[in-house]
C-alpha positions as CSV (number, residue, x, y, z in Angstrom):
1,X,-212.3,-107.2,-25.3
2,X,-209.6,-104.7,-24.4
3,X,-208.3,-102.7,-27.3
4,X,-204.9,-101.2,-27.0
5,X,-203.3,-98.4,-29.0
6,X,-199.8,-97.5,-28.1
7,X,-196.9,-95.6,-29.6
8,X,-194.1,-97.6,-31.1
9,X,-190.7,-95.8,-31.1
10,X,-189.4,-98.5,-33.5
11,X,-192.1,-97.9,-36.0
12,X,-192.6,-94.2,-35.2
13,X,-196.4,-94.5,-35.2
14,X,-199.3,-95.8,-33.1
15,X,-200.0,-99.5,-33.2
16,X,-203.4,-101.1,-32.4
17,X,-204.1,-104.6,-31.2
18,X,-206.6,-106.6,-29.2
19,X,-205.3,-109.4,-27.0
20,X,-207.2,-112.6,-27.5
21,X,-208.6,-111.5,-30.9
22,X,-205.8,-110.1,-33.0
23,X,-202.2,-109.0,-32.6
24,X,-200.8,-105.8,-34.1
25,X,-203.2,-105.1,-37.0
26,X,-203.3,-101.4,-37.7
27,X,-201.1,-98.4,-37.4
28,X,-200.9,-94.7,-38.1
29,X,-199.8,-91.3,-36.8
30,X,-203.3,-90.4,-35.4
31,X,-204.1,-92.3,-32.2
32,X,-207.9,-91.8,-32.6
33,X,-207.9,-93.0,-36.2
34,X,-205.9,-96.1,-35.2
35,X,-208.4,-96.8,-32.4
36,X,-211.3,-96.5,-34.8
37,X,-209.6,-98.8,-37.3
38,X,-208.9,-101.3,-34.5
39,X,-212.6,-101.3,-33.4
40,X,-213.7,-102.0,-37.0
41,X,-211.2,-104.8,-37.3
42,X,-212.2,-106.4,-34.0
43,X,-215.9,-106.2,-35.0
44,X,-215.1,-107.9,-38.3
45,X,-213.3,-110.7,-36.5
46,X,-216.2,-111.2,-34.2
47,X,-218.5,-111.4,-37.1
48,X,-216.3,-114.0,-38.8
49,X,-216.3,-116.1,-35.6
50,X,-220.1,-115.9,-35.5
51,X,-220.5,-116.6,-39.3
52,X,-218.2,-119.7,-39.0
53,X,-220.0,-120.9,-35.8
54,X,-216.7,-120.7,-33.9
55,X,-216.5,-120.0,-30.2
56,X,-215.2,-116.6,-29.4
57,X,-211.9,-116.5,-27.5
58,X,-212.3,-115.7,-23.7
59,X,-212.9,-112.0,-23.2
60,X,-209.9,-110.0,-21.9
61,X,-212.2,-107.7,-19.9
62,X,-212.5,-108.8,-16.3
63,X,-208.9,-110.2,-16.3
64,X,-206.1,-108.4,-14.6
65,X,-206.0,-105.3,-16.8
66,X,-202.7,-104.2,-15.1
67,X,-201.1,-107.4,-16.3
68,X,-202.1,-106.6,-19.9
69,X,-201.0,-103.0,-19.7
70,X,-197.6,-103.9,-18.1
71,X,-197.0,-106.5,-20.8
72,X,-198.5,-104.4,-23.6
73,X,-195.2,-103.8,-25.3
74,X,-194.3,-107.5,-25.4
75,X,-197.0,-108.9,-27.7
């Protein structure tokens, strides 16, 4: 799954999200820390899907990455 961390002028911090798994879910002033938080959150969501015997959403990797990046600000 693609994980995106981007700067938000409105919030004045970095925002992390993972299309297909979770929308904006973590934020902070350090881009690397936000990415680390995002990775942990995504891993936890995947564990929850497995624990609950639910199918994982289709992976975002392999799709048109440019499409995701061009629309990244409109989640």
